[in-house]
C-alpha positions in Angstrom: -31.6 65.7 -38.8 -35.1 63.7 -39.2 -35.7 60.6 -36.7 -35.6 57.3 -38.3 -37.2 54.2 -37.1 -37.1 50.6 -38.9 -40.3 48.3 -38.6 -39.5 44.4 -39.5 -42.3 42.1 -39.7 -41.1 38.6 -39.9 -44.0 36.0 -41.1 -43.5 32.2 -41.6 -42.4 32.7 -44.6 -41.4 36.3 -45.2 -39.6 38.9 -44.2 -40.9 42.9 -44.5 -39.1 45.9 -43.4 -40.0 49.6 -44.1 -37.9 52.4 -42.7 -40.0 55.5 -41.4 -38.8 59.2 -40.9 -40.7 62.0 -39.0 -40.1 65.2 -39.8 -42.0 68.2 -38.3 -44.7 66.3 -37.5 -44.8 64.4 -40.9 -43.7 60.9 -41.6 -42.3 59.7 -44.7 -41.5 56.3 -45.8 -37.9 56.1 -47.2 -37.6 52.4 -47.4 -39.8 49.3 -48.1 -38.3 46.0 -48.2 -39.8 42.4 -48.7 -38.7 38.8 -49.3 -40.1 35.2 -49.5 -37.8 32.8 -46.4 -39.4 29.6 -48.0 -35.8 28.3 -48.8 -34.0 26.4 -46.5 -30.7 28.6 -47.4 -32.8 31.7 -46.3 -31.3 32.4 -42.9 -33.0 35.4 -41.3 -30.1 36.8 -39.7 -28.4 37.1 -43.0 -31.7 39.0 -44.8 -31.6 41.3 -41.4 -27.9 41.7 -41.9 -28.4 43.1 -45.2 -31.3 45.9 -44.6 -28.1 47.9 -43.1 -25.1 46.4 -45.7 -27.1 45.8 -48.9 -30.3 47.7 -48.7 -29.0 51.1 -47.7 -31.5 50.8 -44.1 -30.3 53.1 -41.7 -28.0 51.7 -39.2 -28.8 54.3 -36.1 -32.6 54.2 -36.9 -34.7 52.9 -34.2 -35.4 49.4 -35.1 -39.0 47.4 -33.8 -40.1 43.9 -34.4 -42.9 41.6 -33.0 -43.7 38.4 -31.7 -45.4 35.7 -33.7 -49.1 35.4 -33.0 -49.2 32.1 -31.4 -46.9 33.3 -28.8 -48.5 36.2 -27.7 -52.1 35.4 -25.1 -54.3 38.3 -23.9 -57.0 38.5 -21.6 -59.6 40.9 -20.7 -60.1 41.5 -16.6 -62.3 43.3 -14.5 -61.1 45.1 -11.2 -61.1 48.3 -8.9 -58.6 51.0 -8.2 -56.5 49.3 -6.2 -56.1 46.6 -8.3 -55.3 48.2 -11.7 -52.4 50.1 -9.9 -50.7 46.7 -8.6 -51.4 45.3 -11.9 -49.9 48.4 -13.4 -46.7 48.5 -11.6 -46.3 44.7 -11.4 -48.2 43.0 -13.7 -46.0 39.8 -14.3 -46.9 38.7 -10.7 -49.9 39.9 -10.5 -51.1 38.2 -13.6 -48.7 35.4 -13.6 -52.0 32.5 -13.2 -54.5 34.1 -15.7 -52.1 33.0 -18.9 -51.2 29.4 -20.1 -47.2 30.2 -19.5 -45.5 29.4 -16.7 -45.3 31.9 -14.2 -41.4 32.3 -14.2 -41.8 32.2 -18.0 -44.5 35.1 -18.4 -43.8 38.6 -19.8 -47.0 40.4 -19.5 -48.5 44.1 -19.3 -51.6 46.0 -19.1 -52.7 47.2 -22.9 -55.2 49.6 -22.1 -58.1 49.9 -19.4 -61.4 51.9 -19.2 -63.8 52.8 -16.3 -67.0 51.1 -15.7 -70.5 52.3 -14.4 -70.0 50.4 -11.5 -66.5 52.3 -10.6 -64.6 49.2 -11.4 -62.0 49.1 -14.7 -62.0 46.5 -17.4 -58.4 46.3 -18.5 -56.4 44.1 -22.0 -53.4 42.7 -20.6 -51.5 40.7 -22.9 -48.5 38.1 -22.0 -45.8 36.5 -24.1 -43.4 33.1 -22.9 -39.9 34.8 -22.5 -38.2 31.4 -24.4 -39.9 33.3 -27.6 -38.5 37.0 -26.6 -35.3 35.4 -26.5 -35.4 33.5 -29.6 -36.2 36.6 -31.5 -33.6 38.6 -30.0 -31.0 36.1 -30.2 -32.1 36.2 -34.4 -31.3 39.8 -34.0 -28.0 39.6 -32.1 -26.8 37.0 -34.8 -27.2 39.8 -37.4 -25.6 42.6 -34.9 -29.1 44.4 -34.4 -30.6 45.1 -31.2 -34.3 45.8 -31.3 -35.7 48.7 -29.2 -38.9 47.4 -29.0 -41.1 44.4 -29.5 -44.6 44.4 -29.6 -47.9 41.9 -30.6 -49.0 42.2 -34.2 -52.3 44.6 -33.6 -50.9 47.1 -32.0 -48.7 47.8 -34.6 -51.4 47.5 -37.0 -53.6 49.7 -34.8 -50.8 52.7 -35.3 -51.0 52.3 -38.8 -54.8 52.6 -38.9 -54.5 55.4 -36.3 -52.4 57.6 -38.5 -53.9 56.8 -41.7 -57.3 57.1 -40.3 -57.4 59.1 -37.7 -61.5 59.0 -37.4 -60.6 55.7 -35.8 -60.2 57.4 -32.4 -64.0 58.6 -32.7 -66.0 55.9 -31.7 -65.9 52.3 -31.9 -64.1 50.0 -34.6 -63.4 47.1 -35.5 -59.6 46.1 -36.7 -59.0 43.4 -38.7 -55.8 41.7 -39.5 -55.5 38.6 -41.5 -52.2 36.9 -42.7 -51.3 33.2 -43.9 -52.1 31.4 -40.9 -54.2 33.7 -38.3 -57.1 36.0 -38.3 -56.5 39.1 -35.6 -59.8 40.5 -34.3 -59.6 43.9 -32.1 -62.5 45.9 -30.3 -61.4 49.6 -30.3 -63.2 52.6 -28.5 -61.9 55.9 -28.9 -58.7 54.6 -30.3 -58.0 51.9 -27.3 -58.1 48.4 -27.8 -60.6 46.7 -25.6 -60.6 43.4 -26.9 -58.1 41.1 -29.3 -59.2 37.8 -30.9 -56.3 35.5 -32.3 -58.2 33.2 -34.9 -56.2 30.3 -36.5 -56.7 29.4 -40.0 -55.8 26.7 -42.2 -54.1 28.4 -45.6 -56.0 27.7 -48.6 -54.5 24.9 -50.7 -53.6 25.2 -54.3 -56.6 22.6 -55.3 -59.3 25.0 -53.3 -61.8 27.1 -54.7 -61.2 31.0 -53.8 -64.9 31.9 -54.0 -65.3 28.6 -51.1 -62.5 29.9 -49.0 -63.6 33.3 -48.9 -66.8 32.5 -47.9 -65.6 30.3 -45.2 -63.3 33.2 -43.8 -66.1 35.6 -43.9 -68.4 33.4 -42.1 -66.0 33.1 -39.7 -64.5 36.7 -39.2 -68.4 37.2 -38.7 -69.0 34.7 -36.3 -66.2 35.7 -34.4 -67.1 39.1 -34.2 -70.7 39.1 -33.2 -69.5 36.9 -30.5 -66.8 39.5 -29.4 -68.9 42.5 -29.5 -71.1 40.8 -27.4 -68.8 40.0 -25.0 -67.3 43.7 -24.8 -70.3 45.5 -24.6 -73.2 43.1 -23.9 -75.2 43.8 -26.8 -75.4 42.7 -30.6 -73.3 43.8 -33.4 -74.0 47.3 -34.3 -74.5 47.6 -38.0 -72.6 50.4 -39.7 -69.7 49.8 -37.4 -66.5 50.9 -39.0 -64.1 48.1 -39.5 -60.7 48.6 -41.0 -59.0 45.7 -42.7 -55.7 45.2 -42.8 -53.7 42.0 -44.6 -50.2 40.6 -45.0 -51.3 38.7 -47.9 -53.4 39.6 -51.2 -56.8 39.9 -50.0 -59.8 38.6 -52.7 -62.3 41.4 -53.8 -64.7 39.1 -53.0 -63.8 38.7 -49.2 -65.3 42.5 -49.1 -68.4 42.1 -50.8 -69.7 39.0 -48.9 -68.6 40.7 -45.2 -70.6 43.8 -46.1 -73.3 41.9 -47.3 -73.3 39.7 -43.8 -72.5 42.3 -41.4 -74.1 45.1 -43.8 -71.0 47.8 -42.2 -68.8 49.9 -43.4 -65.3 48.1 -44.3 -62.2 50.0 -45.2 -59.0 48.7 -46.8 -56.1 50.2 -44.7 -53.7 51.5 -47.0 -50.5 52.2 -45.1 -49.8 55.8 -47.4 -53.5 57.0 -47.0 -51.5 60.3 -44.5 -48.1 59.1 -45.1 -45.7 60.8 -47.5 -43.8 58.0 -50.1 -40.4 59.1 -51.3 -40.6 58.6 -55.3 -38.6 55.9 -55.3 -40.1 53.5 -52.7 -42.0 50.9 -53.9 -45.7 51.0 -53.2 -46.5 47.9 -51.1 -50.0 47.3 -49.8 -48.8 44.8 -47.4 -46.5 46.7 -45.0 -49.1 47.6 -42.9 -47.6 45.7 -39.7 -43.8 46.9 -40.8 -45.2 50.2 -40.9 -47.0 50.4 -37.5 -44.0 48.8 -35.8 -41.9 51.6 -37.1 -44.6 54.1 -35.7 -44.8 52.3 -32.5 -41.1 53.1 -32.1 -41.2 56.8 -33.7 -44.1 57.7 -32.0 -45.2 55.8 -29.1 -47.6 58.1 -28.4 -50.0 57.5 -31.4 -51.6 54.3 -30.3 -51.3 52.0 -27.4 -49.1 49.2 -27.2 -46.8 47.2 -25.2 -43.2 46.7 -25.8 -42.1 43.5 -24.4 -38.6 44.5 -23.3 -39.7 46.8 -20.8 -42.4 44.3 -19.6 -39.4 41.9 -19.5 -38.7 42.8 -15.8 -36.4 39.5 -15.1 -33.8 41.1 -18.3 -34.2 44.7 -17.4 -31.4 46.4 -17.2 -30.2 49.3 -15.1 -30.1 52.8 -17.2 -26.5 53.5 -18.6 -24.2 56.0 -16.3 -21.0 56.9 -18.3 -19.9 58.1 -15.1 -20.3 55.2 -12.9 -19.1 52.7 -15.7 -16.1 54.6 -16.1 -15.1 54.6 -12.3 -15.7 51.0 -12.7 -13.6 50.1 -14.8 -10.8 52.6 -13.4 -11.3 50.7 -10.0 -11.3 47.5 -11.7 -7.9 48.4 -13.8 -6.3 49.7 -10.1 -6.8 46.5 -8.8 -5.5 44.4 -11.5 -2.2 46.3 -11.8 -2.3 46.0 -8.2 -2.3 42.6 -8.0 -0.3 41.9 -11.2 2.6 44.2 -9.3 2.3 42.3 -5.8 2.5 38.9 -7.9 5.8 40.3 -9.3 7.1 41.0 -6.1 6.2 37.9 -4.7 7.5 35.8 -7.9 10.7 38.1 -7.5 11.3 37.0 -3.8 10.8 33.1 -4.3 13.2 33.2 -7.3 15.8 34.9 -5.0 15.3 32.3 -2.2 15.5 29.7 -4.9 18.7 31.3 -6.0 20.3 31.4 -2.6 19.7 28.0 -1.7 20.9 26.3 -5.0 23.7 28.0 -4.5 24.4 27.2 -0.8 23.6 23.3 -2.5 26.7 23.8 -4.9 28.8 25.1 -2.4 28.2 22.1 0.1 28.6 19.2 -2.8 32.0 21.4 -4.2 33.0 21.3 -0.2 32.3 17.2 0.2 34.0 16.6 -3.4 37.3 19.1 -2.8 37.6 19.3 1.0 41.4 20.5 0.1 40.2 23.4 -2.1 39.6 26.8 0.4 39.4 29.1 -1.9 35.8 28.7 -3.5 35.1 31.5 -6.5 33.1 29.6 -8.7 32.3 26.1 -7.9 30.9 24.7 -11.1 34.2 26.2 -13.2 36.3 24.5 -10.2 34.7 21.6 -10.3 34.8 21.0 -14.1 38.5 22.6 -14.4 39.0 19.8 -11.8 37.3 16.5 -13.9 39.4 17.7 -16.8 42.4 17.2 -15.3 41.5 13.9 -13.7 40.5 12.7 -17.4 43.7 14.0 -18.7 45.9 12.0 -16.3 44.0 8.8 -16.8 44.5 9.2 -20.7 48.4 9.4 -19.5 48.3 6.2 -17.3 46.1 4.4 -18.8 48.4 2.7 -21.2 50.4 1.8 -18.1 47.8 -0.2 -16.3 47.9 -4.0 -16.6 44.3 -4.1 -17.5 44.6 -1.8 -20.2 43.5 -3.5 -23.7 45.0 -2.2 -26.7 43.2 -2.8 -30.5 45.2 -5.5 -30.7 43.8 -7.2 -27.7 40.2 -6.5 -28.5 40.7 -7.7 -32.6 42.2 -11.2 -30.6 39.5 -11.6 -28.1 36.8 -10.6 -31.2 38.3 -13.5 -33.1 38.6 -16.2 -30.5 34.5 -15.5 -29.7 33.4 -15.6 -33.4 31.1 -18.2 -33.7 32.0 -21.6 -35.6 28.7 -21.2 -37.8 27.1 -18.2 -38.9 29.7 -17.0 -41.4 30.4 -13.2 -39.4 32.5 -10.8 -41.2 33.5 -7.7 -39.5 33.8 -5.0 -42.0 34.4 -2.0 -40.2 36.5 -1.9 -36.5 36.9 1.1 -34.6 38.8 1.0 -31.0 39.1 4.1 -28.6 40.5 3.8 -25.3 37.3 3.6 -23.9 34.7 2.1 -26.1 35.1 -0.4 -29.3 32.7 -0.1 -32.3 32.0 -2.8 -35.2 30.1 -3.0 -38.2 29.6 -6.7 -39.4 27.4 -8.9 -41.5 26.0 -12.4 -40.4 24.0 -15.2 -42.1 21.2 -15.1 -39.3 20.1 -13.0 -36.2 20.3 -16.2 -34.1 24.3 -15.5 -34.9 24.4 -12.1 -34.2 23.0 -12.7 -30.4 24.8 -15.7 -29.8 28.0 -13.5 -30.6 26.8 -11.1 -28.4 26.2 -13.0 -25.2 30.0 -14.9 -25.8 31.1 -11.1 -26.0 29.2 -10.5 -23.0 30.7 -13.4 -20.8 34.6 -11.4 -21.7 35.0 -10.0 -17.9 36.8 -7.0 -19.4 33.9 -6.3 -21.7 31.4 -4.3 -19.3 28.9 -3.4 -21.7 28.0 -5.4 -25.1 25.6 -3.5 -27.1 24.0 -5.0 -30.6 22.3 -2.1 -32.5 20.6 -1.5 -36.0 20.3 -5.3 -36.7 18.8 -5.2 -40.1 18.1 -7.8 -43.1 19.5 -6.9 -46.4 17.4 -7.4 -49.5 20.1 -7.7 -51.7 22.1 -10.5 -50.7 19.8 -12.2 -47.3 22.6 -11.1 -45.1 22.2 -9.5 -41.8 23.8 -6.4 -41.4 24.6 -5.0 -37.6 26.6 -2.8 -35.2 28.0 -4.2 -31.9 29.1 -1.1 -29.3 31.6 -2.4 -26.9 32.5 -0.4 -23.4 35.5 -2.3 -21.9 34.6 -1.0 -18.4 37.8 1.1 -17.7 35.8 4.2 -16.5 35.2 1.8 -13.7 38.9 1.3 -12.5 39.7 5.5 -11.8 
C-alpha cells in the first residue's frame, strides 16, 4: 500500500491542496484542489474538512502545512562548534534574543549550517511566534485534521525544486518564490539553504500597467539578490547562476525576459510535474509548488532540509504514545474510581442507618409522651393514627351535647342579625357542618363585604372568618364573594 501525504497551502485569498503518494521510489500526484477564499462565507475549517469528506483526499494520509510569510523570521549566525551543539540541542533558549518575538512565544530551530574557512560555522536559523502556530493548528482542529508537519514556505518550495530539478544540489543556486504579497529569496549551496529573505510587495491594482509593475518587481528582485549574494559570499552576483522561479500566482512572461536582461543568468520556471508522475484524471496546475513541496516534506523529509515547527515547539511537545503505560494508567484510574465509589456507598449506608435509628427512637419517645398508658408499642405511627380517629369519633358523638355547639339554625340566626343594613347582601348558598360554615353571596360594593366580615369576627363563637374570591360581576355590577367560618369548636377538644 503506497504511503500518502497531503500538502495544504493556505494563502491570504486561496487554499490549495495536493495529495502525493510514493511507490517504489516514484512520486505520484493523485489529487489537486484549489479554491479562492475571498468571500466572507468561505470558512477555512469547512474547506479543509471538505477535502476528505467531499473531494476524496485520504483521511489516513500525513498532513503538512506552512505558516504565513509574515510570521516567520530568518537569521544567519556565525558560531563555533560548541555553540552549534548548544543551538542544535536547545535552539529556543539560545536564540530567544535573536528574533523580534517575545522569549516566551518564540519557536525556533537551526535549518542548515556550513563550515567556514576559519573553523567556525555559518548557520541559518528560523523562528515563528507560538500564537501563529496555535491559530493555524486551531483552524485544522475545527476541521478534525491534525497536521504532522508545519514548515516555512521556502523549504517546501526547495523540496519541489530538489525533486524536479536534481541539478540544484550540484552547486550554488537561487530559489525565488512569488505570491500575492511576498517575494521569498533563498540562496542555496549544494541543496542547502544558506540565507533567506522575505520581501513584502504591494499587489498590482486593477489600473496598474502590468509591464511597469513587472519592471518594478524585476528591479526589486535584482537589487535584493545582489545584496543578499554579497552578504552570503562576500562577492558580486555570479553571472550564469541558475535561478529557479516558482510562483503562487500567474507570472507575466515579460518578468523572465527582464530578469535575464538585468542579471544575465539562466532562469527556470519551476514545473511541479517535471519529475513527478501525474495521474491522468488529475488537473494540471502550475501554482502547486508550495503545496506539493509540503507533501514532499512530510512524505520524504530526507529529500530537502527544513524545519518542523511542531517538533521545535518544545513547550508543547508531547511524550511518545505508550499503549501499555496508557492502559495501566486507565486501569488504575478506574480501580480508584470504583474503590472511592464503593467506600462512598458504605459511608452513605451507615449514615442512613444511623438516621433511621434516631428517627425511630424519636417516634417512640413522642408516642410514650402522648400515650403513656400504652405499654405495648408495635407500630407507633399506626397506633397514634388509630387513637386520633377514636378521639374524633367520640367528639362527633358528644359534640351535639356541648352547650356551645352551634347548629345550622343558630348559624343562620347569627348571619341574619349581623347583615349590614346597607349594601344589599344576598346569600345565594349556605353550607354548615360541625366544624365549618361556607356561604356564597353577592353585594353592591366591596366595602359592604368587608364591613360584614368585621361584624362576624366580633362573634365569640366564630374564631376564623375568611373572605375569598371577591370579584365584581361585569354583567350586573354586583360583587360576588365567599366567606369561610371556623366556629372554633376544635379548641374545646
